[in-house]
N, C-alpha and C positions, 0 to 999 in steps of 0.2 A: 528254145522255149524251156527245155528241161533244165538248163543252167539257170534261167531266171526263176523257175519254180524252186530250185534248190536254194538259191540266194534268199528268196522270200521266206521259205520255211526256216532257214537258218536265222534270219533276222527275227522272226516271230519267236523262235525258241530262245534266242538271246534276250529278247524283251521279257519273256516269261521268267527267265532265270533272274534277270535284273530286278523284276518286280517282286520276286520272292526273296531277294537279298537286301534290297534297299527299302527303307520306310522313312517317313517324316514325322517329326514331333512338333505339334503346335505349341505356341507360347502359353496357351491356356491349359496345357495337358502335362501329365507325367506318364511315361511309357515304361512298362515292365516287359523285359524279354525273358520268356520262359522256355525251358528245354526239358521235356519229359516231366513237367510239373514242378521243376525247380527253377527258381529265379536266377538268371545268369547276369542280368544287367538292369540298372534303373537309370532312365534318361529323363532328367528334369529340364535340361537346356533345349530350346527349340533348334531345329535344323534337320539335316539329312543324316540318317543313321543306317547301320548295316547289321544284318543278322544272317545266321546260317539258313539256307533254304531247306524246307521240308521238315527239319528237326526242331526249329525254333519258331515260336509264334509271339505276337506282340499284343499286350493288353494296354488300353488307354484309360486314364482316369482324369476326370475334370478337376482341376485345382482351383477353380474360381470359388468365390464365397457363395454358399448355397443357403437357402432358408428352409428351416423346419418349422412349420406353422401348426399350431394345435387345431384340430378339426372342431372341437367344441370346448367350452369353458370347463375347467376342473374345479371341484369344490374342495376347500381346505378349511380347517378349524383354527381359529385364533386362540390365544391364551385364555380368552374369556369364554371359550367353547361356543363361539358364534361362527356360522358358515359364511364364507366369502367365495364368490365365483371369480376365477382368474383365467384370463385369456392371454397367452404368451406366445412368443416365437423365438427361435434360436438361429443365429448366424454362425455357420461353420464351414470349414474347408478341409480337404484332404491334405495332411501334412506329411505323412509317410505312406506312400503308395504300397510299398511291400508289406508293411504291417496291416494296412487297411485291407489288402487282399487276403492276408492270412487270417484276419479276425472275422470279417463279415463277407468274405468272398467278393469284395468290391461292390457290394450291393448298397446303393445309397439309401434305399428305403429302410433296410435293416439298421443302418447306421443312424438314420434320423429317429427311428423308433427307440433305439437304445438311448440316444441323447435326450429325448423327451421324457423317458422314464427316469433318467438321472436328474433332470431338472425338476420334475414333479416331486421326486423324493426330497430334493433340497428345499423346494418351496414349502413342502409339508413340514419339514423340520424348522425352517425359519419362521413360518407363520405361527407355529405352535408356541413360540416364545414371545410373540408380539401381540399388541392390542389391535383392534380394528383401525383406530386412528393411525397407528404406526404403519400398517400395511397399505392403507389407502393413500396417505400423503406424507406422514412424518418421517419414515425411514425407508421409503420406497427405493430411492437410489442406492442406499446401502445394501438392501436386500438383493437387488439386481447384480451389484458388484460381487457380493459373496457367492451367489449362485453361479455366476460366470466362472469364477475361479475354481469352485468345486467341480463344476461340469467339465471344465477344461482338463483338470487333473485326471478325471476318469476317462475322458475321450482320448487322451494320449495313448491309452492302452490299446485302442483300435486304430491308431494312426491318424486321428482326427484332431484338429484344433478348433476349440469353441471361441469364436471371435467376440460374440456379444450375446447377451440374453436380455430380452425386454418384456416387460409386462404391458401389454396393450390396454388391458381393461381389468379393473378390480371392482367388482360390483358386490353389493350386499344382497342377501336374500330378503324376501318381503318383510318378515318379522324383525330382522336385524335392522333393515332400513328404517322402519317405523321407530324403533327404539333409538337409533342413532340420531335421526332427525328430531325426535322429541328432546333428546339431551342437548342437541345443538341449539334448538329453539330456547330451551331453558337457560342455556349459557348466554345466548344473545340477550335475552330479557334481563338477566342478572347484570350483564355488562351495561345495558342501557340504563337500568336503574342506578347503577353505580355512577355512571356518567351524569345522570340527572342530579343525583345527590351532590356530587362534586361541583357541578355547575351552580346549584342552589347555594351551596356553602360559599363558593367564590363570589356569587352575586351579593350575598349578605355582607361578606367582608368588604366588597367594593362600596356598597351602599353605606356601611358604617364608616368607612374611611372618608367617603364623600361628605357625610353628615358632620364628621369631626372637622374636616377641612372647612366646611361652610361655617360651623360655629366659631372656628378660630378666625376666619376672615371677617365675619360679622363683628366679633368682639374687638378685633384690632381696628376695624373701621369705626366702630362706636367710640373706642378709646381715642383714636386720632381726631374724630369729629368733636368730641368733648374737649380735647386739648386745644384744638383750633378755636372752638367756640369760647373757651376760657381765655385764650390769648386775645381773641377779638374783644371780648367783654372788658378785659383788662385795659386794652388800648383805648376802647371807647370811654371807659371810666377815667382814664388818664387825660383823654382829650377834653371830656366834660369838666374835669377838675381844673385843667389848665385854662379853659375858657372862663370858668367861674372865677378863677383867681384874677384874670385880666379885667373882666367887666361883669361883676355879679348881677347888675341890673339887666344887662342884655341877656345874660344866661337865663334869668328868671322870666324875662319877656319871651324868649325863644321856647322855653319849656311850656309856658302858658299857651303859646300859639299851637304847639303840638297837641296839647290837651284839648284845645278847642276843635282842632281838625279831627281828632279821634272821636270826640264826643258828638260831633254834628255831621257824621258821615252820611247818614241817611235821613230822608225827610220824615221818616216815622220815628226818629229818636225823640225821646221825651225825658226831661230831667225836671225834678222838683227841687228847687234850691231857694234859699233866701236871697232876694235881689241884692242885699247888702253884703253877700258872701264875698270873700277875697277871690273866688273863682272868676268873678266878672270884673275884677279890678281893672284889667287892661282893656276890656271892652268899653267901660265907661270913660276911661282916660288913659290913652296910650302912654302918657307921661306920668302915670300914677306912681311909678317907682322913683320919680325924680330925675328921670333921664332927660336929655336934651332933645 
């Protein structure tokens, strides 16, 4: 029994010694091995690591991307001296664990506070050189890119990398909103009036062109009609002349018949003529002209 107890105690002591010598590093972490306050080793690769027992201790730092979100919107002045309320967040990660520990003691909250101060200073400088329209929509992407670069340069001093800076919300204060909306409404009305004026001018141009085309078409049609009518009259005259040349008496008779038909179309037609007039010549005697 004494031998078993000795073996058990020996195994327990060996386990304690092994536990104080061996440690593991997760793939999401960076480990610092410190000895009497001095950093002896930095382990970034995951796996099983070793340290001296009792005299060395290990500090772990999360290397995943973290988020520093503003608790409340910050107020900034634009170049027009108008207040805008900005809500932003920062994506950052520990890049140099040794420097991060030396600068802020490995405190993530202290690091996030410093990053937010740096970003706010950058936003104040950038907004101060831009108009409300620029910061709301016009140059918003450019502002975020510039702030990210400046914040990253400052963050490297504390062993931190700024991955991204985003503006979640850029709102106008009450008086500024009313002024901006009024200007936007005036601009939209001006654009609408310009569009209406342009449309009216185009409509007048189209109507004038249509009237011109109509006049041209009518004139050409009248010209062609007159030409065709003239050609028809000429052919009719030619036919009449040819018929008269062949049989003058028949032509005279035919023309008289046409005159009778036109004169006596209606029962109400009334003519006052001398019965001995030549008009009735063929009525009295169809052979009056000497025809057969």
